[in-house]
C-alpha positions in Angstrom: 0.0 0.0 0.0 1.2 3.6 -0.7 2.1 5.6 2.3 2.2 9.3 2.5 5.8 10.8 2.7 7.6 11.1 5.8 7.7 15.0 5.6 3.9 15.2 5.1 2.2 18.3 6.8 0.5 18.4 10.1 -3.2 17.4 9.5 -6.3 18.6 11.3 -9.7 17.2 10.6 -12.7 19.5 11.1 -16.1 18.3 11.7 -19.1 20.6 12.2 -22.1 18.9 14.3 -25.7 19.9 15.0 -27.7 17.4 17.0 -25.7 14.5 15.5 -25.9 12.1 18.3 -27.2 9.3 16.3 -24.2 9.4 13.8 -21.2 11.1 15.4 -19.9 8.0 17.1 -19.6 6.1 14.0 -17.9 8.8 12.0 -15.4 9.3 15.0 -14.9 5.5 15.3 -13.9 5.4 11.5 -11.4 8.2 12.2 -9.9 6.4 15.0 -9.4 3.4 12.8 -7.5 5.1 9.9 -4.8 3.1 8.1 -1.2 4.4 7.0 -2.4 7.8 7.9 0.1 10.5 9.3 -0.4 12.0 12.6 -3.6 14.1 12.8 -6.0 15.5 15.1 -9.8 15.8 15.0 -11.8 18.9 16.1 -15.4 18.4 16.6 -17.5 21.7 16.6 -21.0 21.6 18.2 -23.3 24.3 16.7 -26.2 24.9 19.0 -26.6 21.2 19.7 -29.5 20.3 22.3 -28.7 16.5 22.4 -25.7 14.5 23.5 -23.5 15.0 20.6 -20.7 16.6 22.6 -21.0 13.9 25.3 -20.5 11.2 22.7 -17.6 12.9 21.2 -15.8 13.3 24.5 -16.4 9.5 25.2 -13.6 8.8 22.7 -11.0 10.1 25.2 -7.9 8.1 25.3 -8.1 6.9 21.7 -6.0 8.0 18.8 -6.3 10.5 17.2 -6.6 13.4 19.8 -10.0 14.9 19.7 -11.2 18.1 20.9 -14.8 19.2 21.3 -15.4 22.9 20.9 -18.8 24.7 21.1 -19.7 27.5 18.5 -23.0 28.8 19.6 -23.1 31.8 17.3 -24.5 31.7 13.8 -26.4 28.4 13.2 -24.5 27.4 10.1 -21.9 24.9 9.0 -19.9 27.6 7.6 -19.6 29.3 11.0 -18.8 25.9 12.6 -16.0 25.1 10.2 -14.5 28.5 10.6 -14.5 28.1 14.4 -12.8 24.5 13.9 -10.1 25.9 11.6 -9.1 28.8 14.0 -8.9 26.3 17.0 -6.8 23.8 15.2 -3.2 24.2 13.9 -2.9 21.6 11.1 -1.2 22.9 7.8 -3.5 20.7 6.0 -7.2 20.9 6.7 -9.5 18.0 6.1 -13.3 18.6 6.1 -16.0 15.9 6.6 -19.5 15.7 8.3 -20.8 14.1 11.3 -23.4 12.2 9.6 -21.1 10.5 7.1 -18.6 7.7 7.5 -15.0 8.0 6.2 -13.3 5.0 4.5 -10.3 3.6 6.6 -7.8 5.1 4.2 -9.6 8.5 3.8 -7.0 10.5 5.7 -4.0 8.8 4.0 -5.5 9.2 0.5 -6.5 12.9 1.0 -2.9 13.6 2.2 -1.3 11.7 -0.7 -3.5 13.2 -3.4 -2.6 16.7 -2.2 1.1 16.0 -1.8 1.4 14.3 -5.3 -0.6 16.9 -7.2 0.8 19.7 -5.5 -2.7 21.5 -5.4 -4.1 23.9 -2.9 -7.4 21.9 -2.4 -8.7 18.5 -2.9 -12.0 16.8 -3.3 -12.5 13.3 -2.2 -14.9 10.8 -3.8 -18.4 10.6 -2.3 -20.2 7.3 -2.4 -23.9 7.7 -1.8 -25.5 5.3 0.7 -28.7 4.2 -1.4 -29.8 1.7 1.3 -32.7 4.0 2.4 -33.5 5.6 -0.9 -35.9 4.2 -3.4 -34.3 4.0 -7.0 -36.6 6.7 -8.6 -35.7 9.1 -5.6 -32.0 8.5 -5.8 -32.1 9.2 -9.6 -33.8 12.5 -9.1 -31.6 13.6 -6.1 -28.3 12.0 -5.6 -27.3 10.2 -8.8 -25.3 13.2 -10.2 -22.9 13.4 -7.1 -22.5 9.8 -6.5 -18.9 8.8 -7.3 -17.8 12.3 -7.8 -14.8 14.0 -6.3 -15.9 17.5 -7.4 -19.1 19.1 -8.4 -19.3 21.4 -11.6 -21.3 24.6 -12.1 -20.9 26.7 -15.3 -17.2 26.7 -16.0 -15.6 25.8 -12.7 -15.5 23.0 -10.2 -15.8 22.8 -6.5 -15.2 20.2 -3.8 -18.0 19.3 -1.4 -17.2 19.9 2.2 -18.3 16.4 3.1 -15.0 15.4 1.8 -12.6 18.3 1.2 -8.9 19.3 2.0 -7.2 22.4 1.6 -3.8 24.1 2.8 -4.2 26.4 5.6 -2.6 29.0 3.5 -5.3 28.5 0.6 -7.9 28.7 3.4 -6.4 32.0 4.6 -6.2 33.5 1.1 -9.6 32.5 0.2 -10.9 34.0 3.3 -12.7 30.9 4.9 -16.4 30.1 4.6 -18.7 33.0 4.2 -21.1 32.8 7.2 -23.5 35.4 5.5 -24.6 33.1 2.7 -27.4 31.7 5.0 -28.2 29.4 7.8 -28.0 25.6 7.7 -25.8 24.2 4.9 -25.7 24.6 1.1 -24.0 27.0 -1.2 -21.1 27.8 1.2 -19.0 25.2 -0.6 -19.9 26.6 -3.9 -19.0 30.0 -2.8 -15.6 28.8 -1.3 -14.9 27.0 -4.6 -15.5 30.3 -6.7 -13.2 32.3 -4.4 -10.5 29.4 -4.6 -10.5 29.8 -8.5 -10.7 33.6 -8.1 -7.3 33.7 -6.1 -5.7 31.6 -8.7 -5.5 28.3 -6.6 -5.7 25.0 -7.7 -8.2 22.1 -7.0 -7.4 18.5 -7.3 -9.1 15.2 -6.9 -8.5 12.1 -4.6 -10.6 9.3 -6.1 -9.3 6.7 -3.6 -10.4 8.9 -0.6 -13.8 7.6 0.0 -16.5 8.9 2.1 -20.0 7.1 2.5 -22.4 9.8 2.2 -25.7 9.5 4.0 -28.4 11.4 2.1 -31.6 12.6 3.3 -34.2 9.6 2.9 -37.7 11.2 3.5 -39.7 13.2 1.0 -40.1 15.8 3.9 -36.5 16.2 4.5 -35.5 16.3 0.8 -38.1 19.1 0.3 -36.7 21.0 3.1 -33.2 20.6 1.7 -34.4 22.1 -1.5 -35.9 24.9 0.3 -32.6 25.7 2.1 -30.5 25.1 -0.7 -32.7 27.5 -2.9 -32.7 30.1 -0.3 -28.9 30.1 0.3 -28.3 29.8 -3.4 -30.2 33.0 -4.0 -28.1 34.7 -1.3 -25.0 33.5 -3.3 -26.5 34.7 -6.7 -27.1 38.1 -5.0 -23.6 38.3 -3.7 -22.1 37.4 -7.1 -24.5 39.9 -8.9 -26.1 37.1 -11.0 -29.4 38.2 -12.3 -29.9 36.1 -15.5 -33.0 34.3 -14.4 -36.2 35.3 -12.7 -35.8 35.3 -8.8 -39.5 34.3 -8.1 -42.1 32.4 -9.9 -45.5 34.5 -10.0 -48.2 32.6 -8.1 -50.4 32.3 -11.5 -47.4 30.8 -13.4 -46.8 28.4 -10.5 -50.4 27.4 -10.4 -50.5 26.6 -14.2 -47.3 24.6 -13.8 -49.0 22.5 -11.1 -52.1 22.1 -13.3 -50.1 21.0 -16.1 -48.3 18.4 -14.1 -51.5 17.0 -12.8 -52.6 16.2 -16.3 -49.4 14.4 -17.0 -49.6 12.6 -13.7 -52.8 11.0 -14.7 -51.4 9.4 -17.7 -48.3 8.1 -16.0 -47.8 4.5 -14.7 -45.6 5.8 -11.8 -46.6 9.4 -10.8 -44.1 9.8 -8.0 -41.1 11.3 -9.8 -43.3 14.1 -11.3 -45.2 14.5 -8.0 -41.9 15.0 -6.2 -40.7 17.6 -9.0 -43.9 19.6 -8.3 -43.3 19.6 -4.7 -39.7 20.5 -5.2 -40.5 23.4 -7.4 -42.8 24.8 -4.7 -40.2 24.2 -2.1 -37.5 26.1 -4.2 -39.9 28.9 -4.8 -40.5 29.0 -1.2 -36.8 29.3 -0.4 -36.3 32.2 -2.9 -39.1 34.0 -1.5 -38.0 33.4 2.2 -34.6 34.9 1.2 -36.1 38.1 -0.5 -38.6 38.6 2.4 -35.6 38.6 4.6 -33.8 41.2 2.4 -36.7 43.4 2.7 -36.8 43.3 6.4 -39.9 41.2 6.7 -40.1 38.4 9.0 -38.8 35.1 7.7 -41.9 32.9 7.3 -41.5 29.7 5.4 -44.2 29.0 2.7 -43.8 25.3 3.4 -46.9 25.3 5.5 -49.4 22.5 5.8 -49.0 19.1 7.3 -45.2 18.8 6.9 -44.2 22.5 7.6 -43.5 22.4 11.2 -41.6 19.2 11.0 -39.5 20.5 8.0 -38.8 23.7 9.9 -37.6 21.7 13.0 -35.0 19.9 10.7 -33.7 23.2 9.2 -30.4 23.1 11.0 -29.9 19.3 11.1 -26.5 19.1 9.5 -24.1 21.5 10.9 -21.5 19.1 12.1 -18.0 20.2 13.1 -14.9 18.7 14.6 -12.2 20.5 16.6 -9.1 19.2 17.9 -7.3 19.9 21.3 -3.6 21.0 21.8 -1.7 21.7 24.8 -0.6 25.2 23.8 -3.3 26.4 21.5 -2.6 29.1 18.9 -5.5 31.3 18.4 -5.9 32.5 14.7 -8.2 35.4 13.5 -11.5 34.2 12.2 -11.9 35.1 8.4 -14.1 38.4 8.0 -16.1 39.5 5.2 -16.5 42.9 3.7 -19.9 44.4 2.5 -22.1 42.7 0.0 -21.5 45.4 -2.5 -17.7 44.7 -2.5 -16.6 44.0 -5.9 -14.2 41.2 -4.8 -17.1 38.8 -4.2 -17.8 40.4 -0.7 -14.4 39.2 0.4 -12.1 41.2 2.9 -8.6 39.8 3.7 -8.1 38.2 7.1 -7.5 40.8 9.6 -9.5 43.4 7.7 -10.4 46.3 9.9 -14.2 46.1 9.0 -16.1 43.6 11.0 -19.5 42.2 10.2 -22.0 41.7 13.2 -22.2 38.0 12.2 -18.4 37.5 12.6 -17.5 34.9 15.4 -16.4 35.8 18.7 -15.3 33.1 21.2 -18.1 32.8 23.7 -17.1 33.5 27.4 -18.0 30.4 29.2 -19.6 30.4 32.6 -17.7 27.4 33.7 -14.0 26.4 33.5 -14.9 23.4 31.2 -15.7 25.6 28.1 -12.8 24.3 26.4 -12.8 20.8 27.8 -10.9 18.2 25.7 -11.9 14.6 25.6 -8.6 14.1 27.4 -9.1 16.7 30.1 -9.3 20.5 30.6 -7.5 22.6 27.9 -4.3 24.5 29.4 -4.1 28.2 28.6 -7.8 28.4 27.9 -8.2 31.9 26.1 -11.6 32.2 28.2 
């Protein structure tokens, strides 16, 4: 088996986590059983968790690699959690994965080896979609395009999905980190990061042997909420980039005509489920765009996904904000990337350390107890709090 070179960079794995008690243990167990990997540490960042995610992560005390659990109670987003995780780790190569997926035993090794051999600034690992809970027709409509891919493509550039991504700390700093102003939850922040990576003249490679088993949403309700959130955050990204080559909102009359047309087609189909899902998905996407524009106008953010599943879908809005943070004896605090105004011609990016600060930029919370930075192996020395 190929091993990474002896002079490989220090490696930190960052895992954002929001209410991931059902899955975080399996992901951490997979990281504790990596083969041929260089020394690395893991940082689990809990983002507004109300369950046992942090407790389960701390139960891995004494195992290798070293695991630190850090709380990021600020903005409810995966972008915020990842930025906090990067600031609280000191690896020169940053690996990102999610709390609800499972890394292959050689994931760390292959990600490091791909970055070293290709000499690139960032790397996308291969995602293998777990189809066990998805009907075939739903898999084809939702996740087939990403199954087996290392990178995703939009227009004329590629980007890596943060469920399996690596980048050098230098590239992360030059890019400015993840934009926390894209929206809540997850979706579009990795696309935005990829755009700025290309803008900076940095390079993206692929690691086809670095596998991650990707757990998709498996219920109609969760998939529709995913479409809602992705559409809402995608609208924020489009506004940030000044993209206005398509209508933002579907007029209600047009939407009704589309639904009526679909209903005629459904009556003539042997299996109406795909077309019915597309109708519901269109409504969910429209709701996401509408919610974004209501927020921009200062109106309360009220989801249009009302009805039988509305409240349940709203409850799952922030379900996937999983983050990992690692502990070190002498922590080096790094500045959190800050972003300039939305009208900044440079894609809304300000260099790290920029004097202009956004109200949403992260500040370490002042904890009320000495256990605020407690590592799985004990209290953290020199706690900045």
